[in-house]
N, C-alpha and C positions, 0 to 999 in steps of 0.2 A: 030292275038286268032281265029281260023276258026270259024264259025258258028255254026262248031260240039264239039268244044271246048269247046266253051262260052254255052253251054245248057251241057255240062261235064263234070265242070273243072275238072282238077285231084286231085282229093280227098286230105288236108292238113296232113303232119307228126307228127302222134298225139306226145303227151310229153314222154316219156322212161325218169322214176322215179329209180336215179339209186339206187344199189346195197348195204347195210349199215351189216355190221355182228349186231346181236340178236339177244340173243337166248332167250327163256325165259322156266324156270326151279318151273313145281309142280308136288308136288307124282311120281316120278321119272316120270314124261314125257316133254321129249323137245321136243319143236317147234321151227323152225327158223322161227323169222320172216326179214325179208331181210326193211322193211319198216315204222322201229317202228319209223326212224329218224326224220318219217315227225310230228311229235308233235309240237316243239315249235317253235309258233307262231311268233318269235321278229327274227329267223332263219333264213337271209339272201336267206340259202340257199331250205330251206324252203317258204318263199314267193315267191320267183322266178320259183320256179315249180309250185306254185299255181296260178299266174299270166301266163305264160306259157298254162297254163289247159287252163284258164282262156281265151284265145287266141286261143287255138285249136278250143274249141265251139264254139267262135267266127266266125270263118274260117270255121269250119263244114257245123256250120244255115244260113251263109251269105243267101245263097239266097231266105231261112224264112224270111226275110225286111219283103215281104212288107203285109204277113202273117200277122206278127204276126202285123204290123198297122192295119187292119183290123179290129185282135181282139180288137187290144187293142180300137179301136175308137169306136166299138159296145160297147162292155162292158159300154164305158164315152157316149155316146148314148141314152143307155138306163136306166142308173140310172141318179135320179135325184139331181143333186148334191146342189146345193142352199134349206138346207132342212133342219131342227128340227126332234129332237126330241120329245114325248109330257112330256107335266111340270109335271112336282111329285109336290107338296103339302107337305111342312112340313114351321111350323110354321106363320110367317105371310109374306113369298114368293117359287114363284113359281121354283123350279129347272129344266133344261135345257140343251143340248148344240146343236149348231150349223153347222152345213156344211154349205162354201160360195165358190159356184164356178170358179174353179182353185186354188183352196189353198187346204198343201195339213191336214193338222191337225185341228181337228175342235175345235172353239170354245165355253167354258160354260161360263153358262149366271147363270142369277135369276134378275126373273121381283116382281112388292108389287102384293102380295094374296086380294083378299078380300071374297071368296067363297070358299073353295076346292071342293065344288063336284061340281062348276061352271068350268070345263076343259079347258080352252081359246081355239077359235077357231084359226088352227096350218095354216099361212101366211108365208111358208117358206119364201117369199122374202121378209118380211117387223119384226123384233126382236118386243116381245113386248112391252104393253107399258108399260115404265119406265125402262127398260135392262141395265139392267147392270152387265158388263164382268169382270166374276174371275177370268177369267186366259183362254189367247191367244193362245191355241197351235202353230200356226205359227210367235207366234214370240218369246216363246219361244226356236223352233226350227233353228230360224233366222241366217244360218252359221253349221250348224250342218248338213253331210249325215243322220242323227240317229236321233231319239226324241221317249222317251216314257216317260209316266206317270205309274208312279207307285205306285202312291197311290194321293187323293184327299178330303179334307176331311173339314165337315166348323166344328168347335166348339156351342155347345145347346143355343149359345145367339146371334148365327150367325153372330156374330161379329172376328171373324176368319177364313183365310183359312191356307191349312196346303196342300200340295203339294207335291211329288216327283219324278223327273225328271231323265232317263237314257241316255245318251248323244253320248253312246258308242255300246251296247246292252252286254251288263258282262250280266245284267240285275241288281248294285249295282245303288242305289239314295243315290243323295241331296237332299236334303231336304228344303223348303222352306217351313216360315210364314209369313205374310201379315197382315195391316189392311184392309178388307175389303173395308173400305166406306172413308179413302185415298188414299188407294194401295201403304203404308207402309211397307218397306218388315221392319220384325221385328227380324225376328233368321232368318238363316241360317247356324250354327252351326255342325246337321248333317250328315256328309256326307259316304258316301260308305256302305248305309241301305239298308236293305232286303228289301220285301214287310209287308204293315201294321202298319198304323199312327191312333192311337187314342186320341183324345184330351179328356180329363180332364173335371168333370162338365160345373168347371168353366173359361175353353181353358185355364186357364195359365200353365195347366203340358199339353205337349205330350210326349207318349210311343211309340216307336219308337223301328224295330227288326234289329241284330243286325246277321252279317250272319261270321259263321266262316272259314278258309285257304281251305277246302270243301262246300263253300258255299250253306252251310247248315246251315238253320234260327233256331240258337239255346240261342238267349239272349236278355230277352227284356227289354230295359233301358228305362225310366220315365226319361225326358228331361223339367226343368223350363224351360217356352221360355223367351228366350234376359239373359241367362247367356249360361257360357261356355258349351264345348262338356265334358269338363275333370269332369267338376261338377257331369254329372249321376252318376244317381242311379240303377243299375242291381235291375231292379227285381226278374227278374228268367232264370237261368240259364239250359240247361236244355243238358245231363252231356251222353244220350242214342244216341252213335249215331244216330241208327235206327227212331231218331224220328225225329221232322220236329214241326213251330210251325206259325198258327195266329194267327194275334191279330183284334179286328174287340171290334166293342161297340153292346149292344143292342138297337134294335127301339126307346123308350124312352130316350136313353142315360145315363140308370141310373146306368149300369154298362162295366169296361171295359171283354172282351171277352177273357180268356189264351185259342185256345189250341192247345193240344197236341198232336199229332200223329202217330203210326208205319202203316205201313201197313198194320198189322192183331191186332192192342189195342191201346187206349184212353182214356186220363187224361185232363178233364176240368176245371180253375181255373177259377175266376172270382175275381173281384176289383171293388169295392163302387167309383164312379166316384167321386163322392160328396167331396172322401175320399180321393183321390187322392195316398199319400204317404200310406196310410191304406194294410199290405199285402196281399196276393192274397189267395182267401180261395180257395180250390180245392175241388171239388161238388160230387168226385167218385174218391179215388186211385185208379187209375191205376194197371188191374188183364191182363196178357196175354190172350190175341186172345178178349177181350173184346171189340167191338166197342162204342162207344157213343157220340148223342149230344146234348146240350144244349141252349133250347130255353130262356130264358128269360117274364117270362108270368105277370109281375105288381106279383103278389096275389103270384102266387109258379111256380115253373121249368117244362118245359113239357121237355122229354127227348128221344129220339128214340135208345133206344139197339138191341144188337144182342145177350143178354145174351140166351134167350131161345131157339131160335133159329138161323139161321144165315140170314132170310129173313128181319130179324126187327119186330121191338112190339112199340105202343109206350105209355109210362110212364110217372107219373107227382110225382114231389115231392115239400119239400117246401121251402119254396126261399134261405132257409139257414138251406140247407138241404151241410152234409159233408159225406153220407157216401153212399154203394149200398140199400144200408138195411131201407132205408129212396123209394125206388119207391114203389109210386104202381100202379096198372094195366089203363090205360086208353084207350088201342084199339091196341085187336090184328089183323094183319091179315089176308085175303082171301088164297082159295089157285091161284096159281099166279098172285103174289103182292110182290113187296120189295118196302118194309119203306125205302123213303131217306134220309126225317127234316123237319123243320113244324118251320110254323110264328106266332108269338101272337100277336092277336091283342084283342082289353081291351070284344070286342062281341062275337073273333071267333079266331079260328085257323082254319090254311093254311098248311096240310100233303106236302106234294109233296113227288112221289111213280112212282113206275112201275108198270102197270097191261097190263097184256098177249101184253109184249115187247112193251113196249110204252109207254112214260115220262104219269102224271096222276096229276090230282089233287083235294084236297079233302074236302071240309069245315067241320068244328066243330062250329055248335053256340054254345054261350055261351046263358043260355035264364035265367040262376041264376046267384044270385052269395051270394053264403053262404059265414061268416064265424067261425074257415078258411076254406080255400077252400076247394072241394069234386068235384071227379068225377059227379057225376050223372050231377052238372054246365053244362055239357057240355052234348045236345042233340042228336039225331040220324045224324048222317055225312049227308052232300050232297055232290056230285061226279060234277065235270064240266067239262058237256061231249060237245064230236063234233057228226058230223055227219058224216065228213070224216072215210074213214078205217085206212091211214097213215098218220099223221099229230103227229108233238110238242105243248106241252102246258107247261109251265112255268111259274110262280110266278111272276111279273115283280117289280118293286120297290116302293115301299107303306114308305111311312117315318113317317106317324104318326097314333100314336096306339090307338085312336080315329076316326076312321075313320069305316063308316059305308057301303065299295062298298072293292072289290079286284081289283089291276090291271092282265089284263090275256095276255100270251100276246099267239099268235096260231100260228103257218103254217105249209108249204106238202114241199113232195120236187116241187111240180106246184101251191102251194098256196102261193103267195104273203104274207110274214110277219102283222099279223092283228095286234094292240092292243086296248083293250077294256076292259071296267068299268065297275064291274058284282055287280051288288048291290044284298048284301047276303041277305036282309032279304027276300025279293021279285022274286029273281032271272034273275031280269031286268039286260038288258046286251045292253051296250048301247057303239059305235064304235064311238073310237075318232081317228085311223090313218088306213089305207091297205098303207101300203110301193105300190109309182108310179112305175109302166116298162114301163118309155117312148120308143117312136119306131119306136109305134103301134103292139107290140105284144099282143100278146091275152092268157091270163093263159092257158086261156081253150083247145089250141093248143097241149099242152102237158100231157100225163097222164103216174101214178106209181100207181107199182104193186106189191105187195108182193109174192113168188116164193121159191123154197127149195130146196135146194143141200143134196145130202144123202152122208158123211162121211166115211173115211172108215169103225170103228169100228160100223156104220148105226145112230149116232145122225144126225138129223136132223139139218140143216142149215138154221135159213132165209140168200134171198139176195133181199132186195130193186131195182130194175128198174126206171127207171124214161127215159120216150125215147116221139118223138113228136107224136102227137096221129097216129090210121092208123096204125105205124111203126105191117112191119108184121117178125115174127117169119119162113124165108123163108134160115135163112142158110149162108143170108149174107151181113148180117150186121158189123158195125166194131159196137168195145164195148170197153168200159174202168173200169173195175175193181175196183175199190176202198174198204181195210182195213183198219182194224188195231189191234184191240183186246188186248190185255193190263187195264192194273191198274185198269179195272175197268170202261173205261169209253168205253160209248154205244154212238155208234153214230146212231144219230137220224133226222129221217125227216127234212132236212131245205131248202127254198125255194136260188137260188143263181143267180142273173140277168148272169154272170160270167157265169153261165155253163149254162144255151141260145146257147154258139154261140158254143158249141157240137149238143147236140142237134139234132139245126142248120142242124149241117154235115152228121145227120143220126149215129149220135153216140150213141147206148145205153150205158146210166152210169145205173153202179151199183156198189148195197155194200155190200157187204157180212158183216154178224153181225158174226163175230169167235168166239169161244169160247174165253177165253180169258177178250174178255171184257163186260161189265153189261145188255149186251137187254134184257136178260132172263132171271137174276135175278142175286142173289150172290153165284149161284152152276156153271153157264153159270161162271165168272170167275175165281170159282177156279180151273172148266175140263182148266184150256186154261194156268195152270201163275205151277211156282216151276215144275217139276218130270214129269207137262204132258203140257206144253210149245208149245211141237209140235205137239197138237191137232190145236193150230189156224193155223201150216202152213196150214195142211193137212185140214183142212175144209175150206180155201183158197183157193187150187189144186182141189180141191170138187167143189167148186161155181162155179170156170173159167169150169173145167169140163162143169159143169151141165150149165153152158150159149153157151158153145158150142152143145150139144144132146139137150136140147131142144130147138135149132135151134135161139136163140137169139141172136148172133153172131156167125161172121163164123170164123174156125176154126188158119183162119190163120190171122185176123182182132182181134189181144180181145190185149187191155194191161194193165198191172197190176201201181196203184200205191200206194202209200203211205209213211206216212213222222213221222221221229221223234222212236218213239218204233213201227207203219206201216211198215217206210222203214225196220226194223226188218226183219218184214212179209213177204216184199213183197222181200227181201232178200234172204231172206232162203226159202219161194216157188221161188226159180226159178232156185237157187241151185236142187230141187228135181227135179220140170216139169220143163226144160228153156224149150221142146219140145211147154209150151203152152198158151206160152205169143210173142208177135210178136215186144212191147217195155216194157220195165220199169221203171218211176218217179221215185226218192228214192228222198226224200226232206228231208233232214237236217238227214240221215239213223242214224242205230243205228247198225250198223253193225261189226262190232269191240267185238261184246260185250262180251264173254268172258276174253279180255285183259283186257275192264273199267268194267266192274265185279271184278276181281283177284287184282285191285288196289280200298283200301280205303283212301288213301290219294290223288284220285279224287273226283271232284264235284259229290255228290246225293250217292255215292258207296253205301255205306253204308248199305243206306235205302235201296237201290237198292234189300238185298238179300232178305227179306222177297215178293219179286214178283219173282225172279228168283232163290232163292236159294243164298249160300253159293260159290263159287266151291271156293276158298282158306282155307279154312277150310276141306271141306268133299268132299273125295274122287268122289266118285258117283256120286255128282253136278258135278264137273271139268269136269265127262267123258262126261256125261247126253252135259249139253253146250259145252262144244267139240265138238258135232258130230251135233251139228243145226246155232251153230255161222257163218251166213254168208261168209263172209271175210278168215274162213281157212277152206270152206269145196267147198272152189270154184274146177270142179273141170273141162279140161280139151276136153269141149265135145262143138256146136255147140248151144253160148246164142243168148237171144234176144240183140238189143240195148238194150243202157242203158242208163240212164242220171240221175246222181245225184248231190245234191246243196246239200249247204254248205253254211256260214255265220261262219267267220275267229270268231269274237267276241263270237260265242257258246259257251254256261258253261254250256248247259244243253248233248246235242250231243257235244263233240269236231269235229271238221272239220276234224283231224286226221281219225275219221275214214270212211267217202268215200272219206279220199281223198289216204289213204292204199289200201281201195279196189275195185278204178277204176285202180290204180296199179297195185292188185292182176290178176283182170281182161284179163288186156289189156296182161302179163305178162301168163297167164295158158288154157284163154277159148277158142274158136276157135272162131275167129271174124271178123268179115273185115268194107270194108266201105261200105259198104249195111250193118251191126250189127256194128253200131262204141262204144265207151264206149266214155263219155262224163262225166268231173265237172266239175261242174261250182263255186263260189265260191263271194258268195256277200262280198265285204273286210269291208266294216262299217257296219256289221247287225247281227242282233244277232239271238236264234232259233226261234222268226220268221218269218224271211227274215225282206224284204227292209220295215221300215215303212208310211211311208207317200201312203195316199191311189191312189195319181196317181203313184209314185211308184212301187206297190204294183200291180196296176192293168198291168206295166207293163211285175212286174216280172210274171203273172201270164198269159200273151197274149204270152212271150217267153218260156214257157213250154210247154201251151198246144198248140205252132204251131210248136213245136216238136210235140208229140204221133199226131197228124191230119197229117201231113206228112208220121210219121210212119205207121198211117194207110189207106194211102191213104182215105183222107178223109174231103180236105182241101178247098174246096166247097161249100155253103149250095146247103140242093140238093130242088128239084120243091116240 
């Protein structure tokens, strides 16, 4: 090979997916889908195609191996690998997790407690005195390519531990119960369970969740520890396929809490944890369009609900409430606020909300203890405020009802995560831990700001920008625009060590807070779902155009990134405006949207009808989704370079979707070796990708090396 050939090797030949006859017919519309055969993950032909795609992706990016190694090393060298979480007081124990350099997974531990207010000083290199290892993820993961915990619960008397393990990535878990003192395995009868575990008060029964063939959590079972699985008792079966269920315990371990909900309606049930065989009590029967959440507060219930208006109110009800008629007003939201949830303690409650487009916390002190409870027991609310303009704040883990303080987690795009205790009576703040960033990194070298893009209908769309301090809007910078925009999920400020590698190479990192998310409240979500879904895509394109017009990003150096429903976003936006992007990274992308939502036999589909609409029974919804679903709207025009990533065992977005999408992109679009279409499949992973932290860093380095190469930003800037 000549020196010139070494510098410019002949590009590999991409796989060509065979075309097989398949026609989808609905509402008089027949759609030829030649790649639908790429669905069976056990079909040797499908597996061979995925392996060929992986080989092509590796060959096409072979020249990026040194950059991938540099990026991985940067993440590793800046991360405190041996570390531990801030301990949480519960009973006579401190509970915490720690990581050890060179090990992939967390080790979950506890140590004796003498004073809950005296949080031990953290020395990551030393375990706390008297440490007891409850669960070592590294030992459980040994021999498996994938490992995930789906639940970790300690009984009320702190004698038993229940945990759920998935070693394939399909989010079905095998449950084990152990005696903590002896380490003896007490039970392993429950297998194939969903998320959610709850002990009875005495620890002799374990409640767990069953999933149906469509992966919907639809049953709660009561299992007596040490007995056979076939002796389990069905507590509740949810027949409405729109509804999912969640399972947990109240903070005081007095109640087993069963939450049922669709995208628009909810229903809560309580079981007396001291009487586990008693029937579940419904707090208020479901009513279409009414969502509520319940928090037991010793002598009353706190309820966040949307009955009066969509952004939420806070109410209270008697502890034994069984009807909406028993709800009484406690606190109404102010303008520009959205109530999210509430946590109860003996002497106060903490309301989680959104205010001004950011998460916030509000303390409601309880100065009086009337018998029976009265709304006037709570005094004037007090906000937990911070000075930085863009930040996230959240209530951290607090196990004890009788605490005099709350744990608060604070971070921003440029401020590493801090954990602090706030004494409720005085407002005193005690910083317990600040995330350390190694390698000589100074967070002050980076800056954040919020700007606004104008959507085609005139709506102002917030866009967060993160960059190296001193970056100028001169029209030359590379940029990465991230978006999600579904399920009312908000993409709030958070600090990322990995992101520093982008910023240090001059990349302007931008997040488009598009409609369909929850950043600006419930109306922001409603304006980006169902028959308003296209607002999500046009908002994103407007954000991209704003980055160009404002000078923050060069017109030919902007990449787009989104995952899952965010993959749908970037796929649809690429169809709308392929010339806006130099590259697109679509992670586990929901790009064959219409095909999936037409099939109620697939995981989660029926539940999704309240998010996207029901195209199976509604011709208008069918036509609307048909007009935007990325796979079916690929056009024969120049497209940017595209990297789609997926996992073979993903049960939320099947690998089928990106596999079909990349095949069609290659067959239809105008692309070449300078704008390749790549598909990379993790053969032993789930929806979240690879599970170990080092493996996850390698995956990030692989993807970002590709992005940086497409943007011409492989080297750090001065």
